[in-house]
N, C-alpha and C positions, 0 to 999 in steps of 0.2 A: 415413546416414539414422538417424532416431531409433529405429527398430526394432532396429538392430544394436548400439547402445551405450546404456547406461542414462543417465538424467539424475541430477543430484545437487542436492538441495535443502538449503540451509543454514537455520539458525534453525527447524528442523523442529518445535520445541515450540510455535511461535506460531500465532496464529489464521489468518493467511493461508496459511502453509505447509501447514496441515492440509487446506485446500481445494485447494491446488496438488497435493498428493499424491493426493487423491481423484480429481481430474481426470485426472492421469497414469494412474492405475489404470483409469479408465473408457476411456481411449484405448489401453490395452494397452501403455503405455510403461513399461519397468522403471525403478524409481527407487531411489536411495540417499538415505535421510532421515537427516540429521545434526543433532542438537541442539547447543546451545552447549557442553555438556559433552563432546560427541563431536568437535567441531571449533571451536576458538577462531580466528575469522578474523583476529584481531589478531596471530597468530603466523605469520609468513611461512613458516617452515620446516615447520610443521604443515600449513599450507594446501598447500604444494608437495608434501609427502609423501602426504597423503590424496588429493589430486586425481590425482597420478601413479599411485597404487595403483588407483583406480577408473576412470580414463580416461573420464570422462563425455563424452557428445556435447554436453550443455548443462548449465549450472549456473544455478539460480534462487536468487538471493541474497535470502532473507527475514530474514536476521540483521540487527539494527539496534538502536541506542540510540533508544528511543522516548519516554523521559521528558523531554518538552519543557522543563518548568520546571527540572528538575535540571541540564540542560545549561548553563543560565545561569551556574552556579557551578562546573560540572565540564566545561567545554568540551574540555579536553585528553582526558579520559576518553571523552567522546562522539566526539571526532574519531578516536580509535584504532579505534572500531567502525564509525563511519559514513564515515570518510574513508580511513584506512589499510586497513581490512578489505577493502573493495571493490578497492582497488589490488592487494592481495596476490592476491585471487581472479582479477583480470584478468591479472596477470602469469602465474599458473599456467595460466589458460585459453589464453593466447597460446602457451605452450610446447606445449600439447596440441592446438592447433587446435580448441578448443571454443568454443561460443557462451556468452556470459554475459548473463543477464537480471537486471538490478539494479533493485530497487524503491526509488523515491525519493518525493519529497513536494512538495506545493504550497508548502511553506514556503521553497522556494528563490526564490520571487517576493516582492516587497514587499507585495503585497496591497492596492494602492491603485488598481487599474485599474477601468474601468467597462464593459469588454467582456471576453469570455473570453481568457485568456492562450493564445497560440499556442505550439506546441512550440518555436519558435525565438525567442520573446519574450525580451528582456533579463531576466536574473535580478537579484536584489538582496535577499538575505535580511536580515531585521531581527531575527533571533534567533540565538543560538549553535547551536541545533538546526539551523536552516536553513543556516547556514554549514557545519556539518559534513556535512550531506547534499549540499550543492553540491560540496564537496570530493570526495565519493565519486563523484558524477556525472562530474566532470571527469577523475578517475582512470580510470574505465571507458572513457569516450569517447576519451581520449588513448591509452591502452594498447591498446585493441581497436577501432580505427576501422572495421573491416570486420565485426566479430563481437560488438560491444558494444551492448547494448540497455538504455536507461534508461527505466523505466516509472514516471512520476510518478502518485501516487494521493493521495487525501484523504478525510477523514471516513469511514474504514473501520469497518465493523461486520460481525459474523458470529458463528458458533458457536465455542465453544472458547476464549473469552477475554473479558475485561471490555471494554466499549465503551459509547458513549453510548446506543445503542438499548436494550441490556440494562438500563442504569441507569434509563432512563425507564420501561421496562416494570415494573421493581421499584417505582419511586416512585409510579406510578399506583395501585398497590394500597394505599399507606399515606399518601398525601398528598391533602388536599382540593383544594389548588391548587398550581401550580408556576409559578415565575417563571423564564423561559428567555430567553436572549439573542436579540435580533431584529435586531442590527446587524452580524452576520457572515454573509456569503453564501457558499454552497459547494454541493458535490454529494455527498450521502450515497452511499456505494458499498459494495455487498455483496461480501464476500470471494469468494463463489462466482462472481460475474460477473468479478471481476478475475483469479481463478485460471484461468478459461476463456480469457481473452484472453492471459494469459502463456503458457499451453501452446500455443495456436494460433500465437502470435507466434514461439515457439521452433521449432515445426514449420516455419513459413514460413522462418525463418532457415536451418534445416538443409537445406531444399529449394531455397534460393536465391531465394525469391519475396518475402521481407520485407527491405527495406533497413535497415541498422543505424542507430542513432541514438536520438532521444528520441521517446517516445510518452506520451500522457496517458491513464492508466487510471482514469477516473472515470465515473460515470453521466452520462447526458444530463440536461438541465434544471438547475434550481437552486432553492435554498430557503434559509431561515435555520434556525438551531437551534430557534427558536420554531416555524417552519412544520413542521419535521420532527417535533417533539414533538406538535404538534396532529394530524398524520397518524397517528402511533403511537397516540395516544389513540383516534382514530376507528376504527382497525383493531382495537383492543381492545374496541370497543363502549362506550367511555367518552365523556363529554362533552368535546369539544375546548375549550369555553369555560373549563374548569378550568385551562387553560394560559394564562398571562398574559405579555405581552412585557416585556422589560427590556433594559438596555444592558450592554455589556462592562464599563463602569466599575463596575457593581454587583458584578462578579466579578473584581476585579483579581488578576492573576497575575504572577509574575516575568518570564515570556517574553511578548512581545506576540503576539497572535493576528492573523492576516491578516483584514482586514475584508472582502476580496473574494478568494475562492479558486476562482473558476469557471475551468475549463480547457477549451480547445478540443481537438477530436479529429480534425483533418483528416488526420493521417498514417496512421490505420488503413486507410483505403481505398487508400493507396499499397501497403499490404501485402496487399490483398485481403481484409481483415477488417472486419466491421461494428463500429462503436463500441458501447459498452455502452448498453443501453436506458435509458429515463427512470427516475430515482431512485424515483419513486412506484410504478412497476410492480415494480421489484426489491424494494422494501420490502414490498409486498403478498405477494410470493412468500416472502420471508424470515421474516415474522412468525410463521407457524405453527411453523417450525423453532426459532426463538429462544424462543418461549413454551413449547414442549414441553421444551426444554433446561432452562429455569429451573424448570419444574414438577418435573423429575426431580432438582433439586438441583444443577445445574451451570449456569455454571461456578462 
């Protein structure tokens, strides 16, 4: 059970890991937090040694290469972190009979659907980043068929790190108008909500009530970056009409962005866990936290 053995969180310096650790503390679950400097998941010997030393009940892998555009020219480097790293963790977890919760992404899908992607929908990444993340998923599911959990997320924002919501809050204060992409649809997801589901899923795994496999850790509902920004402005008390729609072509980037990143959430109920609430409800809860953080000079 989770109360007798600690959990281990990789990538502990990141935005999501911060909230996972806070959620574990609230649940009274002891946790070992390891930053990249403390555990390089691309080093199989180090992974094996560190995990054997701590013998965690569960590992939450928040370590990842997240520079989507840079991956286009550095795919091998990204693959070492996003593909090889999860495989090393899965192999070590297999030896220790530990659960592995691995965070993945909507970029494993082609992004051309017209209805939410189910957990078992065919993948087809169109970017180097997506390919490397898919390799990590496959490594976890193959190595740990009974104790491996892949949780795909998207459009993450939260305290303790740079993200789209932070950026829009800052720009509202200095820009008269903003042009924001309105042809990409997705699900803005607060790291606090995702952290809660990761911990509950891990608890269910250790209790035998949550089946292993793929879950989608995104908010309910959907919007565009334009719609999200208008809601941010509204919550700030600013005029949403200052936000104007534009297209992805106006902001060309090396890596293609999925036009449609809406994910389905049916598997959560198989684990006895409610999916995350609507994105607009979460944003309303998160905004005071994010605004206060920025006013204090962070991140």
